N, CA, C and O atoms as CSV, one atom per row, in Angstrom:
chain,resi,resn,atom,element,x,y,z
A,1,MET,N,N,0.827,-1.194,0.000
A,1,MET,CA,C,0.000,0.000,0.000
A,1,MET,C,C,0.873,1.262,0.000
A,1,MET,O,O,0.559,2.238,-0.680
A,2,LYS,N,N,1.983,1.233,0.776
A,2,LYS,CA,C,2.875,2.392,0.807
A,2,LYS,C,C,3.498,2.633,-0.562
A,2,LYS,O,O,3.704,3.775,-0.973
A,3,LYS,N,N,3.795,1.540,-1.259
A,3,LYS,CA,C,4.402,1.660,-2.575
A,3,LYS,C,C,3.432,2.336,-3.552
A,3,LYS,O,O,3.843,3.173,-4.356
A,4,LEU,N,N,2.159,1.976,-3.483
A,4,LEU,CA,C,1.138,2.568,-4.347
A,4,LEU,C,C,0.988,4.060,-4.066
A,4,LEU,O,O,0.896,4.862,-4.995
A,5,ILE,N,N,0.964,4.427,-2.807
A,5,ILE,CA,C,0.839,5.844,-2.432
A,5,ILE,C,C,2.059,6.630,-2.914
A,5,ILE,O,O,1.926,7.748,-3.412
A,6,THR,N,N,3.224,6.051,-2.767
A,6,THR,CA,C,4.444,6.710,-3.238
A,6,THR,C,C,4.407,6.915,-4.745
A,6,THR,O,O,4.776,7.983,-5.235
A,7,ILE,N,N,3.969,5.911,-5.480
A,7,ILE,CA,C,3.867,6.020,-6.937
A,7,ILE,C,C,2.868,7.104,-7.322
A,7,ILE,O,O,3.132,7.889,-8.232
A,8,LEU,N,N,1.736,7.157,-6.648
A,8,LEU,CA,C,0.724,8.174,-6.940
A,8,LEU,C,C,1.248,9.585,-6.660
A,8,LEU,O,O,0.966,10.515,-7.415
A,9,ILE,N,N,1.997,9.740,-5.592
A,9,ILE,CA,C,2.566,11.052,-5.260
A,9,ILE,C,C,3.581,11.479,-6.323
A,9,ILE,O,O,3.609,12.637,-6.740
A,10,VAL,N,N,4.407,10.535,-6.751
A,10,VAL,CA,C,5.405,10.840,-7.793
A,10,VAL,C,C,4.706,11.220,-9.097
A,10,VAL,O,O,5.094,12.193,-9.743
A,11,LEU,N,N,3.693,10.473,-9.485
A,11,LEU,CA,C,2.959,10.781,-10.717
A,11,LEU,C,C,2.271,12.147,-10.641
A,11,LEU,O,O,2.297,12.915,-11.603
A,12,ALA,N,N,1.662,12.440,-9.505
A,12,ALA,CA,C,1.011,13.740,-9.335
A,12,ALA,C,C,2.027,14.876,-9.429
A,12,ALA,O,O,1.738,15.923,-10.008
A,13,SER,N,N,3.207,14.672,-8.866
A,13,SER,CA,C,4.263,15.683,-8.941
A,13,SER,C,C,4.717,15.894,-10.380
A,13,SER,O,O,4.917,17.029,-10.813
A,14,LEU,N,N,4.880,14.804,-11.113
A,14,LEU,CA,C,5.296,14.909,-12.508
A,14,LEU,C,C,4.268,15.643,-13.355
A,14,LEU,O,O,4.624,16.488,-14.176
A,15,PHE,N,N,2.992,15.323,-13.158
A,15,PHE,CA,C,1.944,16.006,-13.916
A,15,PHE,C,C,1.905,17.497,-13.583
A,15,PHE,O,O,1.646,18.322,-14.459
A,16,THR,N,N,2.158,17.839,-12.341
A,16,THR,CA,C,2.191,19.251,-11.942
A,16,THR,C,C,3.356,19.959,-12.621
A,16,THR,O,O,3.184,21.064,-13.134
A,17,LEU,N,N,4.527,19.352,-12.635
A,17,LEU,CA,C,5.698,19.958,-13.282
A,17,LEU,C,C,5.495,20.116,-14.780
A,17,LEU,O,O,5.874,21.136,-15.356
A,18,VAL,N,N,4.898,19.109,-15.417
A,18,VAL,CA,C,4.650,19.192,-16.858
A,18,VAL,C,C,3.658,20.308,-17.147
A,18,VAL,O,O,3.831,21.046,-18.117
A,19,GLY,N,N,2.641,20.446,-16.342
A,19,GLY,CA,C,1.661,21.513,-16.527
A,19,GLY,C,C,2.274,22.892,-16.388
A,19,GLY,O,O,1.896,23.817,-17.106
A,20,ILE,N,N,3.214,23.037,-15.474
A,20,ILE,CA,C,3.868,24.325,-15.275
A,20,ILE,C,C,4.816,24.621,-16.430
A,20,ILE,O,O,4.873,25.753,-16.909
A,21,SER,N,N,5.553,23.622,-16.878
A,21,SER,CA,C,6.558,23.864,-17.912
A,21,SER,C,C,5.944,24.119,-19.281
A,21,SER,O,O,6.581,24.752,-20.124
A,22,PHE,N,N,4.734,23.649,-19.528
A,22,PHE,CA,C,4.075,23.886,-20.803
A,22,PHE,C,C,2.927,24.860,-20.629
A,22,PHE,O,O,1.794,24.572,-21.015
A,23,ALA,N,N,3.216,25.995,-20.055
A,23,ALA,CA,C,2.187,26.997,-19.798
A,23,ALA,C,C,2.043,27.882,-21.032
A,23,ALA,O,O,2.580,28.989,-21.072
A,24,ASP,N,N,1.318,27.395,-22.039
A,24,ASP,CA,C,1.082,28.146,-23.256
A,24,ASP,C,C,-0.275,28.827,-23.171
A,24,ASP,O,O,-1.179,28.367,-22.473
A,25,VAL,N,N,-0.396,29.923,-23.891
A,25,VAL,CA,C,-1.629,30.702,-23.875
A,25,VAL,C,C,-2.130,30.833,-25.303
A,25,VAL,O,O,-1.362,31.173,-26.203
A,26,TYR,N,N,-3.421,30.563,-25.519
A,26,TYR,CA,C,-4.027,30.727,-26.836
A,26,TYR,C,C,-4.521,32.163,-26.962
A,26,TYR,O,O,-5.225,32.669,-26.089
A,27,VAL,N,N,-4.144,32.811,-28.058
A,27,VAL,CA,C,-4.566,34.188,-28.314
A,27,VAL,C,C,-5.583,34.157,-29.450
A,27,VAL,O,O,-5.282,33.681,-30.544
A,28,ARG,N,N,-6.784,34.664,-29.190
A,28,ARG,CA,C,-7.811,34.702,-30.228
A,28,ARG,C,C,-7.470,35.767,-31.262
A,28,ARG,O,O,-6.763,36.729,-30.962
A,29,GLY,N,N,-7.969,35.594,-32.465
A,29,GLY,CA,C,-7.743,36.570,-33.520
A,29,GLY,C,C,-8.364,37.910,-33.146
A,29,GLY,O,O,-9.372,37.963,-32.440
A,30,TYR,N,N,-7.762,38.978,-33.619
A,30,TYR,CA,C,-8.277,40.324,-33.321
A,30,TYR,C,C,-7.859,41.288,-34.421
A,30,TYR,O,O,-6.996,40.982,-35.243
A,31,VAL,N,N,-8.493,42.470,-34.421
A,31,VAL,CA,C,-8.181,43.499,-35.403
A,31,VAL,C,C,-7.451,44.638,-34.702
A,31,VAL,O,O,-7.921,45.163,-33.693
A,32,ARG,N,N,-6.287,45.016,-35.254
A,32,ARG,CA,C,-5.525,46.133,-34.699
A,32,ARG,C,C,-6.187,47.457,-35.063
A,32,ARG,O,O,-7.098,47.504,-35.890
A,33,ARG,N,N,-5.715,48.528,-34.435
A,33,ARG,CA,C,-6.254,49.863,-34.724
A,33,ARG,C,C,-6.124,50.252,-36.192
A,33,ARG,O,O,-6.985,50.936,-36.745
A,34,ASP,N,N,-5.032,49.806,-36.816
A,34,ASP,CA,C,-4.809,50.169,-38.223
A,34,ASP,C,C,-5.599,49.287,-39.189
A,34,ASP,O,O,-5.461,49.426,-40.404
A,35,GLY,N,N,-6.432,48.374,-38.657
A,35,GLY,CA,C,-7.285,47.528,-39.487
A,35,GLY,C,C,-6.678,46.191,-39.857
A,35,GLY,O,O,-7.326,45.395,-40.536
A,36,THR,N,N,-5.457,45.918,-39.431
A,36,THR,CA,C,-4.797,44.651,-39.725
A,36,THR,C,C,-5.373,43.549,-38.846
A,36,THR,O,O,-5.489,43.705,-37.630
A,37,TYR,N,N,-5.735,42.424,-39.479
A,37,TYR,CA,C,-6.244,41.289,-38.724
A,37,TYR,C,C,-5.086,40.407,-38.292
A,37,TYR,O,O,-4.235,40.055,-39.110
A,38,VAL,N,N,-5.044,40.047,-37.024
A,38,VAL,CA,C,-4.020,39.153,-36.480
A,38,VAL,C,C,-4.656,37.780,-36.298
A,38,VAL,O,O,-5.668,37.633,-35.613
A,39,GLN,N,N,-4.048,36.784,-36.920
A,39,GLN,CA,C,-4.568,35.412,-36.856
A,39,GLN,C,C,-4.496,34.871,-35.429
A,39,GLN,O,O,-3.607,35.263,-34.673
A,40,PRO,N,N,-5.414,33.979,-35.044
A,40,PRO,CA,C,-5.293,33.316,-33.736
A,40,PRO,C,C,-3.982,32.527,-33.688
A,40,PRO,O,O,-3.542,31.985,-34.702
A,41,HIS,N,N,-3.366,32.466,-32.514
A,41,HIS,CA,C,-2.086,31.784,-32.385
A,41,HIS,C,C,-1.824,31.427,-30.932
A,41,HIS,O,O,-2.527,31.873,-30.025
A,42,TRP,N,N,-0.790,30.610,-30.730
A,42,TRP,CA,C,-0.332,30.239,-29.394
A,42,TRP,C,C,0.908,31.052,-29.071
A,42,TRP,O,O,1.691,31.375,-29.964
A,43,ARG,N,N,1.092,31.384,-27.801
A,43,ARG,CA,C,2.309,32.050,-27.348
A,43,ARG,C,C,2.655,31.524,-25.966
A,43,ARG,O,O,1.822,30.920,-25.290
A,44,SER,N,N,3.895,31.761,-25.554
A,44,SER,CA,C,4.301,31.329,-24.221
A,44,SER,C,C,3.634,32.214,-23.179
A,44,SER,O,O,3.322,33.375,-23.443
A,45,ASP,N,N,3.421,31.658,-22.002
A,45,ASP,CA,C,2.780,32.368,-20.915
A,45,ASP,C,C,3.617,33.592,-20.541
A,45,ASP,O,O,4.821,33.460,-20.320
A,46,PRO,N,N,3.007,34.784,-20.465
A,46,PRO,CA,C,3.792,35.977,-20.174
A,46,PRO,C,C,4.347,35.987,-18.752
A,46,PRO,O,O,3.676,35.590,-17.799
A,47,ASP,N,N,5.577,36.446,-18.639
A,47,ASP,CA,C,6.204,36.646,-17.343
A,47,ASP,C,C,7.324,37.661,-17.538
A,47,ASP,O,O,7.447,38.243,-18.616
A,48,THR,N,N,8.123,37.874,-16.533
A,48,THR,CA,C,9.167,38.896,-16.625
A,48,THR,C,C,10.522,38.335,-17.046
A,48,THR,O,O,11.503,39.077,-17.100
A,49,LEU,N,N,10.592,37.042,-17.344
A,49,LEU,CA,C,11.869,36.430,-17.728
A,49,LEU,C,C,11.981,36.349,-19.245
A,49,LEU,O,O,11.162,35.683,-19.878
A,50,PRO,N,N,12.953,36.995,-19.836
A,50,PRO,CA,C,13.088,36.932,-21.295
A,50,PRO,C,C,13.642,35.599,-21.796
A,50,PRO,O,O,13.441,35.253,-22.960
A,51,TYR,N,N,14.334,34.848,-20.942
A,51,TYR,CA,C,15.012,33.624,-21.360
A,51,TYR,C,C,14.073,32.493,-21.746
A,51,TYR,O,O,14.460,31.621,-22.523
A,52,ASN,N,N,12.867,32.481,-21.233
A,52,ASN,CA,C,11.964,31.378,-21.525
A,52,ASN,C,C,10.917,31.734,-22.584
A,52,ASN,O,O,9.923,31.022,-22.727
A,53,ASN,N,N,11.126,32.815,-23.321
A,53,ASN,CA,C,10.225,33.177,-24.413
A,53,ASN,C,C,10.666,32.483,-25.691
A,53,ASN,O,O,11.857,32.244,-25.889
A,54,TRP,N,N,9.717,32.157,-26.557
A,54,TRP,CA,C,10.059,31.485,-27.802
A,54,TRP,C,C,10.878,32.396,-28.706
A,54,TRP,O,O,11.626,31.908,-29.553
A,55,SER,N,N,10.752,33.716,-28.543
A,55,SER,CA,C,11.491,34.640,-29.407
A,55,SER,C,C,12.916,34.884,-28.920
A,55,SER,O,O,13.684,35.561,-29.603
A,56,TYR,N,N,13.289,34.351,-27.754
A,56,TYR,CA,C,14.655,34.515,-27.254
A,56,TYR,C,C,15.606,33.753,-28.174
A,56,TYR,O,O,15.369,32.582,-28.469
A,57,PRO,N,N,16.683,34.405,-28.633
A,57,PRO,CA,C,17.599,33.766,-29.587
A,57,PRO,C,C,18.071,32.382,-29.136
A,57,PRO,O,O,18.595,32.207,-28.036
A,58,GLY,N,N,17.868,31.408,-30.024
A,58,GLY,CA,C,18.264,30.031,-29.751
A,58,GLY,C,C,17.123,29.145,-29.297
A,58,GLY,O,O,17.211,27.925,-29.437
A,59,ASN,N,N,16.051,29.714,-28.758
A,59,ASN,CA,C,14.909,28.910,-28.324
A,59,ASN,C,C,14.093,28.464,-29.531
A,59,ASN,O,O,14.074,29.145,-30.557
A,60,VAL,N,N,13.420,27.321,-29.411
A,60,VAL,CA,C,12.633,26.766,-30.502
A,60,VAL,C,C,11.151,26.851,-30.163
A,60,VAL,O,O,10.725,26.460,-29.077
A,61,ASN,N,N,10.372,27.370,-31.112
A,61,ASN,CA,C,8.920,27.423,-30.956
A,61,ASN,C,C,8.379,26.017,-31.182
A,61,ASN,O,O,8.555,25.467,-32.269
A,62,PRO,N,N,7.719,25.410,-30.176
A,62,PRO,CA,C,7.264,24.023,-30.325
A,62,PRO,C,C,6.151,23.847,-31.352
A,62,PRO,O,O,5.920,22.730,-31.816
A,63,TYR,N,N,5.460,24.914,-31.715
A,63,TYR,CA,C,4.359,24.814,-32.672
A,63,TYR,C,C,4.833,24.949,-34.115
A,63,TYR,O,O,4.249,24.341,-35.013
A,64,THR,N,N,5.880,25.735,-34.353
A,64,THR,CA,C,6.377,25.923,-35.711
A,64,THR,C,C,7.671,25.167,-35.959
A,64,THR,O,O,8.011,24.896,-37.111
A,65,GLY,N,N,8.402,24.821,-34.903
A,65,GLY,CA,C,9.678,24.142,-35.042
A,65,GLY,C,C,10.809,25.067,-35.440
A,65,GLY,O,O,11.921,24.608,-35.703
A,66,ARG,N,N,10.541,26.375,-35.490
A,66,ARG,CA,C,11.579,27.327,-35.898
A,66,ARG,C,C,12.390,27.806,-34.701
A,66,ARG,O,O,11.849,28.062,-33.625
A,67,ARG,N,N,13.701,27.922,-34.910
A,67,ARG,CA,C,14.618,28.438,-33.896
A,67,ARG,C,C,14.651,29.954,-34.035
A,67,ARG,O,O,14.766,30.473,-35.145
A,68,ALA,N,N,14.552,30.668,-32.916
A,68,ALA,CA,C,14.570,32.132,-32.935
A,68,ALA,C,C,15.964,32.638,-33.278
A,68,ALA,O,O,16.941,32.251,-32.636
A,69,PRO,N,N,16.062,33.502,-34.285
A,69,PRO,CA,C,17.366,34.045,-34.653
A,69,PRO,C,C,17.741,35.222,-33.767
A,69,PRO,O,O,16.932,35.687,-32.964
A,70,GLY,N,N,18.950,35.693,-33.915
A,70,GLY,CA,C,19.344,36.917,-33.240
A,70,GLY,C,C,20.460,36.743,-32.241
A,70,GLY,O,O,20.990,35.650,-32.040
A,71,ASN,N,N,20.799,37.848,-31.626
A,71,ASN,CA,C,21.869,37.936,-30.651
A,71,ASN,C,C,21.247,38.065,-29.265
A,71,ASN,O,O,20.436,38.962,-29.036
A,72,ALA,N,N,21.609,37.191,-28.347
A,72,ALA,CA,C,21.016,37.193,-27.011
A,72,ALA,C,C,21.278,38.502,-26.271
A,72,ALA,O,O,20.396,38.999,-25.571
A,73,ASP,N,N,22.476,39.066,-26.415
A,73,ASP,CA,C,22.786,40.334,-25.739
A,73,ASP,C,C,21.908,41.468,-26.250
A,73,ASP,O,O,21.421,42.281,-25.465
A,74,ARG,N,N,21.704,41.524,-27.561
A,74,ARG,CA,C,20.865,42.586,-28.109
A,74,ARG,C,C,19.409,42.387,-27.693
A,74,ARG,O,O,18.681,43.358,-27.488
A,75,TYR,N,N,18.989,41.136,-27.569
A,75,TYR,CA,C,17.618,40.838,-27.147
A,75,TYR,C,C,17.395,41.338,-25.724
A,75,TYR,O,O,16.387,41.985,-25.438
A,76,ILE,N,N,18.338,41.037,-24.835
A,76,ILE,CA,C,18.211,41.423,-23.430
A,76,ILE,C,C,18.339,42.929,-23.262
A,76,ILE,O,O,17.493,43.568,-22.638
A,77,TYR,N,N,19.394,43.486,-23.819
A,77,TYR,CA,C,19.673,44.902,-23.571
A,77,TYR,C,C,18.833,45.830,-24.439
A,77,TYR,O,O,18.784,47.034,-24.186
A,78,GLY,N,N,18.178,45.295,-25.447
A,78,GLY,CA,C,17.324,46.115,-26.293
A,78,GLY,C,C,15.943,46.333,-25.714
A,78,GLY,O,O,15.160,47.115,-26.253
A,79,ARG,N,N,15.634,45.654,-24.622
A,79,ARG,CA,C,14.319,45.786,-23.984
A,79,ARG,C,C,14.509,46.093,-22.509
A,79,ARG,O,O,15.560,45.812,-21.932
A,80,ASP,N,N,13.490,46.668,-21.913
A,80,ASP,CA,C,13.553,46.974,-20.482
A,80,ASP,C,C,12.633,46.013,-19.745
A,80,ASP,O,O,11.411,46.131,-19.834
A,81,TYR,N,N,13.206,45.072,-19.023
A,81,TYR,CA,C,12.434,44.098,-18.262
A,81,TYR,C,C,12.342,44.469,-16.788
A,81,TYR,O,O,11.932,43.648,-15.967
A,82,GLY,N,N,12.721,45.696,-16.446
A,82,GLY,CA,C,12.629,46.111,-15.054
A,82,GLY,C,C,13.887,45.798,-14.271
A,82,GLY,O,O,13.959,46.084,-13.075
A,83,TYR,N,N,14.873,45.220,-14.919
A,83,TYR,CA,C,16.154,44.976,-14.266
A,83,TYR,C,C,17.238,45.129,-15.312
A,83,TYR,O,O,16.973,45.001,-16.507
A,84,HIS,N,N,18.427,45.395,-14.887
A,84,HIS,CA,C,19.532,45.583,-15.800
A,84,HIS,C,C,20.708,44.732,-15.344
A,84,HIS,O,O,21.115,44.789,-14.184
A,85,LEU,N,N,21.245,43.950,-16.260
A,85,LEU,CA,C,22.401,43.108,-15.937
A,85,LEU,C,C,23.671,43.904,-16.195
A,85,LEU,O,O,23.772,44.622,-17.189
A,86,THR,N,N,24.613,43.777,-15.316
A,86,THR,CA,C,25.906,44.387,-15.539
A,86,THR,C,C,26.733,43.432,-16.392
A,86,THR,O,O,26.390,42.254,-16.494
A,87,PRO,N,N,27.825,43.913,-17.014
A,87,PRO,CA,C,28.650,42.999,-17.827
A,87,PRO,C,C,29.183,41.814,-17.028
A,87,PRO,O,O,29.485,40.773,-17.610
A,88,TYR,N,N,29.306,41.948,-15.713
A,88,TYR,CA,C,29.815,40.851,-14.887
A,88,TYR,C,C,28.760,39.762,-14.660
A,88,TYR,O,O,29.103,38.644,-14.275
A,89,GLN,N,N,27.487,40.076,-14.895
A,89,GLN,CA,C,26.415,39.107,-14.678
A,89,GLN,C,C,26.072,38.330,-15.945
A,89,GLN,O,O,25.226,37.437,-15.896
A,90,ARG,N,N,26.692,38.636,-17.059
A,90,ARG,CA,C,26.377,37.947,-18.311
A,90,ARG,C,C,26.900,36.553,-18.331
A,90,ARG,O,O,26.718,35.839,-19.317
């Protein structure tokens, strides 16, 4: 019985971790102010970390299979995420 409970706890933990790691958000189609229609699409769950976005250089979008191009330093320093890394933190 203890073995069964342990297995159930491990499985529940794994399902929780998988749910957290695949936190994707579906965006419904909409019309911009300039009249351009944006198709419905999936995107990564928004947060303040640039490293886990699909557009971060080197990351792969799981829906398109495309690797994001670009320079990681320009990606980080070209945007303001509310914090600034010094050259020693790179």
